[in-house]
C-alpha positions in Angstrom: -13.2 12.2 -68.7 -16.9 11.4 -69.2 -18.6 14.5 -70.5 -21.2 15.8 -68.1 -24.8 15.3 -69.1 -26.0 18.5 -70.8 -29.4 19.7 -69.5 -30.7 21.8 -72.3 -33.6 24.3 -72.2 -36.7 22.3 -71.9 -39.8 24.2 -72.7 -42.8 23.4 -70.5 -46.1 24.8 -71.5 -48.4 25.8 -68.6 -52.1 25.9 -69.4 -53.8 28.5 -67.3 -57.2 27.1 -66.3 -59.5 27.9 -63.4 -58.9 25.9 -60.3 -61.3 25.4 -57.3 -58.5 24.7 -54.9 -54.8 25.4 -54.9 -52.6 22.4 -55.0 -49.0 21.6 -54.0 -46.6 19.5 -56.0 -43.1 18.3 -55.0 -39.9 16.9 -56.5 -37.6 15.5 -53.8 -34.1 14.4 -54.8 -31.6 12.5 -52.7 -28.3 11.1 -54.0 -25.9 8.9 -52.0 -24.4 7.0 -55.0 -22.7 8.9 -57.8 -21.2 7.8 -61.0 -17.4 7.5 -60.9 -15.7 10.4 -62.7 -13.9 9.5 -65.9 -10.7 11.0 -67.3 -10.2 12.1 -71.0 -9.6 8.5 -72.0 -12.8 7.2 -70.4 -11.0 5.6 -67.5 -11.9 5.9 -63.8 -10.3 8.9 -62.1 -8.3 7.8 -59.1 -7.8 9.2 -55.7 -4.5 9.7 -53.8 -4.5 6.0 -52.9 -4.9 4.9 -56.5 -8.5 3.8 -56.0 -11.5 5.0 -58.1 -12.8 8.3 -56.7 -15.8 7.6 -54.5 -18.3 10.5 -54.3 -20.7 8.6 -52.1 -22.7 10.2 -49.3 -24.7 8.5 -46.5 -27.6 10.7 -45.6 -29.0 12.3 -48.8 -31.4 9.5 -49.7 -32.9 9.7 -46.2 -33.2 13.4 -46.5 -35.3 13.2 -49.6 -37.5 10.5 -48.2 -38.2 12.3 -45.0 -38.8 15.7 -46.7 -41.4 13.9 -48.8 -42.9 12.3 -45.7 -43.0 15.7 -44.0 -44.8 17.2 -46.9 -47.4 14.4 -47.1 -47.8 14.0 -43.3 -47.6 17.6 -42.0 -48.5 19.7 -45.0 -51.2 17.4 -46.5 -49.6 17.2 -49.9 -51.1 14.2 -51.8 -48.6 11.4 -52.5 -49.7 11.4 -56.1 -48.5 15.0 -56.4 -44.9 14.1 -55.4 -41.9 12.7 -57.3 -39.1 11.0 -55.3 -35.9 10.6 -57.3 -33.2 8.6 -55.5 -29.6 7.7 -56.5 -29.6 6.4 -60.1 -33.1 7.7 -60.7 -31.9 11.2 -60.1 -30.2 11.7 -63.5 -30.5 14.5 -66.0 -33.3 12.8 -68.0 -35.5 12.0 -65.0 -34.9 15.4 -63.5 -36.3 17.1 -66.6 -39.1 14.6 -66.9 -40.3 15.1 -63.3 -40.1 18.8 -63.5 -42.0 18.9 -66.8 -44.7 16.6 -65.5 -45.5 18.4 -62.3 -45.1 22.0 -63.5 -47.3 21.1 -66.5 -50.1 20.4 -64.0 -49.8 23.7 -62.2 -52.3 26.6 -62.4 -52.2 30.0 -60.6 -52.2 29.6 -56.9 -50.5 26.3 -56.9 -47.1 25.6 -55.3 -44.0 23.7 -56.4 -41.7 22.4 -53.7 -38.3 21.3 -54.9 -35.8 19.7 -52.5 -32.3 18.5 -53.3 -29.8 16.7 -51.0 -26.5 15.7 -52.6 -23.3 17.3 -54.0 -22.9 20.9 -55.0 -20.1 22.6 -56.8 -18.9 26.2 -57.2 -16.9 27.2 -60.3 -15.4 30.5 -61.5 -17.7 32.6 -63.7 -16.1 35.9 -64.5 -19.2 37.1 -66.3 -21.3 37.0 -63.1 -21.2 39.8 -60.5 -20.1 37.4 -57.8 -17.4 35.9 -60.0 -18.8 32.4 -59.1 -21.5 30.0 -60.3 -23.1 27.3 -58.3 -24.5 23.9 -59.5 -26.2 20.9 -58.0 -24.8 17.6 -59.2 -27.1 14.8 -60.4 -26.3 11.1 -60.0 -24.9 10.8 -63.6 -22.7 13.9 -62.8 -25.0 16.0 -64.8 -25.1 19.5 -63.4 -27.9 22.1 -63.0 -26.9 25.7 -62.7 -28.1 28.3 -60.1 -29.6 30.3 -63.0 -32.0 27.4 -63.6 -33.7 27.9 -60.3 -33.5 31.7 -60.4 -35.3 31.9 -63.8 -37.8 29.2 -62.9 -38.7 31.1 -59.7 -39.2 34.2 -61.8 -41.5 32.4 -64.2 -43.6 30.9 -61.3 -44.0 34.3 -59.7 -45.0 36.0 -62.9 -47.6 33.3 -63.5 -49.2 33.6 -60.1 -47.6 30.4 -58.9 -45.5 29.7 -55.8 -42.2 28.0 -55.2 -40.3 26.5 -52.3 -36.7 25.4 -53.0 -34.7 23.5 -50.4 -31.0 22.9 -51.0 -28.9 20.7 -48.7 -25.6 20.7 -50.6 -22.3 22.4 -50.6 -22.4 26.1 -51.7 -26.2 26.0 -51.2 -26.4 29.7 -50.6 -25.3 30.4 -54.1 -27.9 27.9 -54.7 -25.6 24.6 -51.8 -23.6 18.7 -49.1 -20.6 18.6 -48.1 -24.4 17.1 -36.1 -26.7 16.3 -31.7 -24.0 13.6 -31.2 -22.3 12.7 -34.4 -20.6 9.4 -35.1 -19.0 10.5 -38.3 -19.3 13.6 -40.4 -17.6 14.7 -43.6 -18.1 17.5 -46.1 -18.0 16.0 -49.5 -17.5 18.6 -52.1 -16.8 17.8 -55.7 -13.8 19.7 -57.2 -13.5 21.3 -60.5 -11.6 18.4 -62.0 -14.7 16.2 -61.6 -16.9 18.3 -63.9 -16.3 20.5 -66.9 -15.7 24.2 -66.6 -18.9 26.3 -66.5 -18.1 27.6 -70.0 -17.9 24.1 -71.3 -21.4 23.2 -70.3 -24.0 23.9 -72.9 -27.6 24.6 -72.2 -27.5 25.0 -68.4 -30.3 27.5 -68.5 -33.2 26.6 -66.4 -36.4 25.0 -67.6 -38.3 27.8 -69.2 -42.0 27.9 -68.6 -44.1 29.0 -71.6 -45.4 32.1 -69.8 -49.0 33.0 -70.5 -50.1 36.6 -70.6 -50.5 37.9 -67.1 -53.6 39.9 -66.5 -53.9 42.7 -64.0 -56.3 40.5 -61.9 -53.8 37.7 -61.6 -51.8 38.0 -58.3 -48.1 37.4 -58.4 -46.8 34.3 -56.8 -44.3 34.0 -53.9 -41.0 32.1 -53.7 -39.0 30.9 -50.7 -35.4 29.6 -51.1 -34.1 27.5 -48.1 -30.3 27.0 -48.1 -28.2 24.7 -45.8 -25.2 27.0 -46.0 -23.9 30.1 -47.7 -22.4 30.2 -51.2 -18.9 29.9 -49.7 -19.5 27.1 -47.2 -19.7 23.4 -47.3 -22.6 21.4 -45.9 -22.2 18.3 -43.8 -23.4 14.8 -44.5 -23.5 12.9 -41.2 -24.0 9.6 -39.4 -25.4 10.0 -35.9 -24.8 7.9 -32.8 -28.3 6.5 -33.0 -27.6 5.1 -36.5 -29.6 7.7 -38.4 -27.9 9.3 -41.5 -28.8 12.7 -42.8 -27.5 16.0 -44.0 -26.9 18.0 -40.8 -29.1 20.8 -41.9 -32.0 18.6 -43.0 -31.7 16.6 -39.8 -32.4 19.8 -37.8 -35.1 21.0 -40.2 -37.0 17.7 -39.9 -36.9 17.9 -36.1 -38.2 21.4 -36.1 -41.0 21.0 -38.6 -42.2 17.6 -37.4 -42.5 19.2 -34.0 -44.5 22.2 -35.4 -45.0 22.5 -39.1 -46.7 25.9 -38.8 -43.6 27.7 -37.4 -42.4 30.8 -39.3 -39.3 29.9 -41.3 -37.1 32.7 -40.1 -37.5 31.4 -36.6 -36.8 27.9 -37.7 -33.6 28.9 -39.4 -32.4 30.8 -36.4 -33.0 27.7 -34.2 -31.1 25.5 -36.7 -28.1 27.9 -36.8 -27.9 27.6 -33.0 -28.1 23.8 -33.1 -25.3 23.6 -35.7 -23.1 26.0 -33.8 -23.6 23.8 -30.7 -22.5 20.8 -32.7 -19.5 22.9 -33.9 -20.4 22.7 -37.5 -19.4 25.7 -39.7 -22.3 26.1 -41.9 -24.9 28.9 -41.9 -28.4 28.1 -43.1 -30.3 31.0 -44.6 -33.4 32.1 -46.4 -34.3 34.2 -49.4 -38.0 35.1 -49.8 -39.8 37.0 -52.6 -41.3 39.0 -51.2 -39.2 39.4 -48.1 -42.2 38.8 -45.9 -42.4 35.2 -47.2 -39.5 34.4 -44.8 -41.8 34.8 -41.8 -44.4 32.3 -43.1 -44.4 28.5 -42.7 -42.4 26.4 -45.1 -45.6 25.7 -47.2 -48.5 28.1 -47.0 -51.9 26.5 -46.8 
């Protein structure tokens, strides 16, 4: 089996300088095409029909493109402040490179938006209170742990910076990909045999920001996590009758925010839950804001 790309602790130094206007930066990732898992002998792993395992999705790339377009068109984020990583580009090396570059430009008051559409996995983790650990899966089958984003969010807040993290992947609520009229829909979740055990992955700690000394005058930042499903649910990747292909959650999110980008997110999530229930999809989008009041603000505060 091909060993999963190890994402080590990458130290990103953030220089705190005065800024005349707060800026927003974004990393948008969408992965339809994944590497074929390998066995211990380096051979392709096979499915029940004797064919190489196909982890492909259909709507993740569209999700990332349209989230970026939403940020640029509705939230006035400069294109130059965005990184779009699709399919093979969304590997471990490029992930770290993009995060380093954009976080390295941030100063207090700035916002980082991170969106991911692709596979997610949940593994046993006896040392954690929940007994589980969640990961997003990059195109080279590299994995990034939930702790990465938790610790990154803490570092942003302590440095007076803001974060918005959007996950459309299976088990999103632990961090989580698995429809109006749906032509085809399938939850595509990677199983434990496709990736190493959590205990076998070295250095899955998040990118650590070199935290400056926080002065009493520096306001704490705010963070909003947007999840397509709970930690125990799958998320749906769908093709619609009109030919469009998206994650079911992102499809509804785009409809809502393109209609009115200034809506409070708790109301948006309630509307998306209702739409998914109407389509008979068993996934429950949810939010986590720090502070809690952040959930009643728009996706990106301006």
